[in-house]
C-alpha positions as CSV (number, residue, x, y, z in Angstrom):
1,M,0.0,0.3,-0.1
2,L,1.6,3.1,-1.4
3,S,2.0,6.2,1.7
4,L,0.6,9.0,1.2
5,P,4.0,10.7,0.3
6,G,4.1,7.8,-2.3
7,I,0.1,8.6,-3.8
8,L,0.6,12.8,-3.8
9,K,3.5,11.7,-5.9
10,K,2.2,9.1,-8.1
11,V,-1.1,11.0,-8.9
12,F,0.6,14.7,-9.2
13,G,3.8,13.8,-10.4
14,I,5.7,15.3,-7.4
15,R,8.6,13.4,-6.5
16,T,9.9,14.0,-2.4
17,D,13.4,11.8,-2.8
18,R,15.6,14.0,-1.6
19,S,18.6,11.9,-3.4
20,L,17.5,13.6,-6.7
21,R,18.4,17.1,-7.7
22,G,17.9,18.9,-10.5
23,P,14.9,19.2,-12.6
24,A,14.5,15.5,-11.6
25,A,13.8,16.0,-8.8
26,T,10.1,17.4,-10.2
27,A,10.4,15.7,-13.1
28,P,6.7,13.7,-13.4
29,V,7.2,9.6,-14.2
30,P,5.5,9.3,-17.5
31,K,4.6,5.6,-17.5
32,E,2.9,5.8,-14.3
33,E,1.3,8.8,-14.2
34,N,-2.2,8.3,-16.1
35,L,-2.9,5.4,-14.2
36,F,-2.6,7.2,-10.5
37,Q,-4.6,10.1,-12.2
38,V,-7.4,7.6,-12.9
39,L,-7.0,6.3,-9.4
40,A,-7.5,10.0,-8.2
41,D,-10.1,10.5,-10.7
42,H,-11.9,7.9,-8.9
43,S,-11.3,8.3,-5.5
44,A,-14.4,8.3,-3.1
45,D,-12.4,11.2,-1.5
46,L,-11.9,14.4,-2.8
47,I,-8.2,15.3,-3.6
48,V,-7.1,18.9,-4.1
49,R,-4.4,20.5,-4.9
50,L,-3.6,24.2,-3.8
51,G,-0.7,26.1,-5.2
52,P,1.2,28.7,-2.8
53,D,-1.1,30.9,-3.2
54,H,-4.1,28.3,-2.0
55,V,-5.8,28.6,-4.7
56,A,-7.3,25.5,-6.4
57,R,-5.1,24.2,-9.2
58,Y,-6.8,20.1,-9.4
59,V,-10.1,19.2,-8.1
60,S,-10.8,15.5,-8.3
61,P,-14.4,14.8,-9.6
62,S,-15.5,13.1,-7.1
63,S,-16.6,17.0,-5.6
64,L,-19.4,16.1,-8.2
65,R,-20.6,14.3,-5.3
66,I,-19.8,15.2,-2.5
67,L,-20.5,18.8,-2.5
68,G,-22.9,18.8,-6.1
69,W,-19.6,21.3,-7.6
70,T,-18.0,20.5,-11.2
71,P,-13.9,20.3,-10.7
72,E,-14.3,23.2,-13.4
73,E,-16.2,25.3,-10.9
74,M,-13.8,24.7,-8.1
75,V,-10.3,24.9,-9.9
76,G,-9.2,28.2,-9.3
77,Q,-10.6,29.0,-5.7
78,S,-9.7,29.5,-2.4
79,P,-10.7,26.5,-0.5
80,E,-12.5,29.4,1.6
81,N,-15.0,29.6,-0.3
82,F,-16.1,26.2,0.5
83,V,-16.0,26.1,4.3
84,L,-18.6,27.3,6.4
85,A,-17.6,30.8,8.0
86,E,-17.4,29.4,11.6
87,D,-15.2,26.8,10.8
88,I,-12.8,28.7,8.1
89,P,-10.5,29.4,11.2
90,V,-10.1,25.9,11.6
91,M,-8.7,24.7,8.3
92,A,-6.8,28.1,8.3
93,A,-4.8,27.3,12.1
94,A,-4.3,23.7,10.4
95,V,-2.7,25.2,7.0
96,G,-0.6,27.4,9.2
97,R,1.0,25.3,11.1
98,I,2.3,23.5,8.1
99,V,3.5,26.4,6.4
100,A,5.4,27.9,9.4
101,G,6.7,24.0,8.9
102,E,5.8,23.3,12.7
103,A,4.8,20.4,10.8
104,E,4.5,18.0,7.9
105,T,0.9,17.2,8.0
106,G,-2.0,17.8,9.4
107,T,-6.0,17.1,10.1
108,G,-9.0,19.1,10.2
109,V,-12.9,18.6,10.5
110,V,-14.8,21.7,9.5
111,R,-18.3,21.9,7.4
112,M,-18.1,22.8,3.7
113,L,-20.4,24.2,1.9
114,R,-22.8,22.4,-0.9
115,K,-23.6,23.9,-4.1
116,D,-27.5,23.9,-3.1
117,G,-26.7,26.0,0.5
118,S,-26.6,22.7,2.7
119,A,-23.5,21.7,4.8
120,V,-21.4,18.4,5.1
121,W,-19.3,17.6,7.7
122,T,-15.6,16.6,6.6
123,E,-12.5,15.2,7.7
124,G,-9.3,17.0,5.9
125,S,-6.1,15.7,6.0
126,L,-3.2,18.1,4.7
127,R,0.7,17.8,3.4
128,M,3.0,19.8,2.3
129,I,4.8,19.1,-0.7
130,R,8.3,20.7,-0.1
131,D,11.3,21.7,-2.9
132,P,13.7,18.3,-2.0
133,V,17.0,21.1,-2.2
134,T,16.0,23.6,-0.7
135,G,12.4,22.9,1.6
136,A,10.6,25.8,0.8
137,P,6.9,25.2,0.7
138,G,5.6,24.2,-2.9
139,D,2.3,22.7,-3.4
140,L,-0.6,21.8,-0.2
141,V,-2.7,18.6,-1.3
142,V,-5.8,17.7,1.1
143,I,-7.6,14.8,0.5
144,V,-11.4,15.4,1.5
145,R,-13.7,12.6,3.0
146,D,-17.2,13.1,4.1
147,I,-18.3,11.9,7.3
148,T,-21.6,13.2,7.7
149,D,-23.1,10.2,8.8
150,R,-20.1,9.0,10.9
151,K,-21.0,12.9,12.9
152,A,-24.5,12.2,12.7
153,L,-23.7,9.0,14.8
154,E,-21.4,10.7,17.2
155,D,-24.1,13.2,17.7
156,K,-26.3,11.0,18.4
157,L,-24.8,8.4,20.7
158,T,-23.6,12.3,22.6
159,A,-27.2,12.9,22.9
160,L,-28.4,10.0,24.5
161,A,-25.5,9.7,26.8
162,M,-26.8,13.2,28.1
163,T,-30.8,12.4,28.0
164,D,-32.3,10.4,31.4
165,G,-34.0,7.5,29.4
166,L,-37.6,8.0,30.9
167,T,-38.7,11.8,30.8
168,G,-36.3,12.7,27.8
169,L,-34.6,15.6,29.6
170,M,-31.3,15.9,30.5
171,N,-29.8,13.6,33.1
172,R,-28.1,14.1,36.0
173,R,-24.6,14.1,34.9
174,A,-25.5,16.5,32.1
175,F,-27.1,18.6,34.2
176,D,-24.2,18.7,36.4
177,Q,-21.9,19.8,33.9
178,A,-24.6,22.5,32.5
179,L,-25.0,24.3,36.4
180,E,-21.4,24.6,36.5
181,R,-20.8,25.8,33.3
182,E,-23.6,28.5,34.0
183,W,-22.3,28.8,37.3
184,Q,-18.9,29.8,36.1
185,R,-20.1,32.0,33.0
186,T,-22.3,34.2,36.0
187,L,-19.2,34.4,38.4
188,R,-17.5,35.5,35.3
189,E,-20.0,38.2,34.4
190,G,-21.0,39.5,37.1
191,T,-25.2,38.5,36.2
192,Q,-27.3,36.9,37.7
193,M,-29.0,33.2,37.7
194,S,-32.0,31.3,39.4
195,L,-32.6,27.6,40.0
196,L,-35.8,26.0,40.3
197,L,-36.2,22.6,41.9
198,L,-39.5,20.9,41.2
199,D,-40.5,17.5,43.5
200,L,-44.4,15.3,42.5
201,D,-46.3,15.6,46.0
202,H,-47.0,12.8,47.5
203,F,-45.4,10.6,44.5
204,K,-44.8,7.5,46.1
205,M,-48.1,6.6,47.4
206,F,-49.2,7.6,44.0
207,N,-46.9,4.8,42.5
208,D,-47.8,2.5,45.8
209,H,-51.3,2.8,44.5
210,Y,-51.5,3.6,40.8
211,G,-48.0,1.1,40.0
212,H,-44.7,1.8,38.5
213,Q,-45.7,1.7,35.1
214,V,-48.7,5.0,35.8
215,G,-45.8,6.6,37.9
216,D,-43.6,6.0,35.0
217,D,-46.4,7.8,32.3
218,C,-47.2,10.6,34.7
219,L,-43.2,11.4,35.4
220,R,-43.1,11.6,31.3
221,A,-46.1,13.6,31.3
222,V,-45.1,16.6,33.8
223,A,-41.5,16.4,32.7
224,A,-42.7,17.4,28.4
225,A,-45.1,19.9,30.2
226,V,-42.1,21.4,32.0
227,Q,-39.7,21.2,28.4
228,K,-42.5,22.6,26.6
229,N,-42.0,26.1,28.8
230,M,-38.4,26.3,28.7
231,R,-38.5,29.9,26.4
232,R,-35.3,30.8,26.2
233,P,-32.5,28.7,24.1
234,G,-30.3,29.2,27.9
235,D,-32.9,27.1,29.5
236,V,-32.3,23.6,30.8
237,A,-34.7,21.2,32.5
238,A,-33.1,17.9,33.6
239,R,-34.3,15.0,35.6
240,Y,-32.6,15.8,39.2
241,G,-33.5,12.3,41.0
242,G,-36.4,10.0,41.5
243,E,-39.3,12.1,41.2
244,E,-37.4,15.5,41.2
245,L,-36.8,17.9,38.1
246,A,-34.2,20.5,38.0
247,V,-35.0,24.1,36.0
248,I,-32.0,26.2,35.8
249,L,-32.5,29.4,34.1
250,P,-29.5,31.7,33.4
251,N,-30.0,35.6,34.0
252,T,-32.7,35.2,35.5
253,D,-33.3,37.3,38.6
254,A,-35.7,36.4,41.5
255,T,-39.0,37.7,39.8
256,G,-38.7,36.3,37.1
257,A,-37.4,32.6,38.7
258,V,-40.8,33.1,40.8
259,Q,-42.8,33.6,37.9
260,V,-41.6,30.7,36.2
261,A,-41.7,28.9,38.5
262,G,-45.6,29.9,39.0
263,Q,-46.0,28.8,35.1
264,L,-44.2,25.4,36.0
265,R,-47.0,24.5,38.8
266,L,-49.8,25.9,37.1
267,A,-49.0,23.8,33.8
268,V,-48.6,20.3,35.8
269,E,-51.8,21.2,37.5
270,V,-54.1,21.4,34.4
271,L,-52.1,18.5,33.4
272,H,-55.3,17.0,35.6
273,L,-53.2,13.3,36.2
274,P,-55.6,11.6,38.8
275,Q,-54.1,11.7,42.5
276,L,-55.0,9.5,44.9
277,P,-58.5,9.2,45.9
278,S,-58.3,11.2,48.8
279,A,-59.8,14.9,49.5
280,E,-56.2,15.5,51.5
281,H,-54.5,15.5,48.5
282,G,-56.6,17.0,46.0
283,D,-57.8,15.7,42.7
284,W,-55.1,16.1,40.9
285,L,-51.0,15.7,40.6
286,T,-49.9,18.7,41.8
287,V,-45.4,19.5,42.1
288,S,-44.1,22.0,44.9
289,I,-41.7,24.0,43.5
290,G,-38.1,25.5,45.4
291,A,-36.4,28.7,43.3
292,A,-33.0,30.0,44.3
293,T,-31.3,33.5,42.5
294,V,-27.7,33.9,42.9
295,L,-26.7,37.6,43.1
296,C,-23.4,38.3,42.0
297,R,-21.5,41.9,43.3
298,E,-18.3,43.0,42.1
299,G,-15.4,41.4,44.3
300,G,-18.1,38.6,45.5
301,R,-17.1,35.3,46.2
302,M,-18.8,31.7,46.2
303,Q,-16.8,28.6,44.8
304,M,-18.9,25.9,44.6
305,P,-22.6,25.3,42.6
306,E,-23.6,23.4,46.0
307,A,-24.3,26.2,47.3
308,L,-27.5,27.7,45.0
309,L,-28.3,23.4,45.2
310,A,-28.8,23.3,48.5
311,A,-30.8,26.9,48.4
312,A,-32.9,25.9,46.1
313,D,-33.6,22.4,48.1
314,A,-34.3,24.4,51.6
315,A,-36.9,26.6,49.2
316,L,-38.5,23.3,47.9
317,Y,-38.4,21.9,51.5
318,R,-40.1,25.4,52.8
319,A,-43.1,24.8,49.5
320,K,-43.3,21.5,51.3
321,R,-44.1,22.3,54.6
322,D,-46.5,24.9,53.0
323,G,-48.6,23.1,52.2
324,R,-47.4,22.2,48.8
325,N,-48.5,23.2,45.5
326,C,-46.8,26.1,45.8
327,V,-43.9,28.2,45.2
328,A,-41.0,29.2,48.1
329,N,-37.7,31.2,46.9
330,T,-34.5,32.1,48.4
331,L,-31.4,34.8,47.4
332,L,-28.3,33.9,47.6
333,L,-25.3,36.7,47.1
334,A,-21.7,36.1,46.0
335,T,-20.6,36.2,49.1
336,G,-22.1,33.2,50.5
337,E,-24.8,35.6,52.5
338,R,-28.4,34.3,52.1
339,S,-31.2,36.9,52.1
């Protein structure tokens, strides 16, 4: 099996043997050039040869299948014209390291633009062909592979690893990571955030009476109602454990937290999930909610998000003590004080 330098030599007529000197160092190999040109032309991967000006000199026919562009449409253009704008720095960094002599090869995963405007995930392998005598940089050869299916599978597996199998909400592990990220951002920016803890009232007795299958169906319905009320992209709902759910509300003050908590409490109540047949419990399944808000002030310090969790848990306990199906809230300062 030929190595990448060997393939490049055969495909593009580039000799990399440093024992060669003079004009023969870059001379093509006539008898084999046509054969390996055929291999390049029929490669499932996209092969691109860039000149020192980083303009495409050769593009293999697979460009039409992968990107919808013909080789003729791509030759003479910079590859940046075919890469999603936010991914250009990834490509530029890989090329920059090679051009600077920090590496002879490089790889990068970027989204390339198809002719129809859609994006395709690709993985590119780059190699600089240098002058065998002077070591000066010459053409850059890029072999591009379509990894859209692989990326979709990776994303699916990542999502599954972060999702609670019963409710479809974020699982505890993902919640802990999200809370830590938002906590650090709040401290860094000196803003505020809120956390809600929701607990289904009398759920243990509900489960014992109706059975775990009905209990699971109930949890799914409540989780769906909570998720439906996540209005902003940054709002996060998670299954915290058992019948407890948690909601992270970035950049939300105490008033906003209580308002969202009230909406969630009502959203669960109007599901009209039958409660235990007892006047003490009411007709429908309900939730109690504890809301905690942390306010960061200049110079404030609070090292662990567990402080916010503890405050929300204490507020939830108060809501239970106050009769359930209600909201209790608390406010913390970044100094660790509670008001």
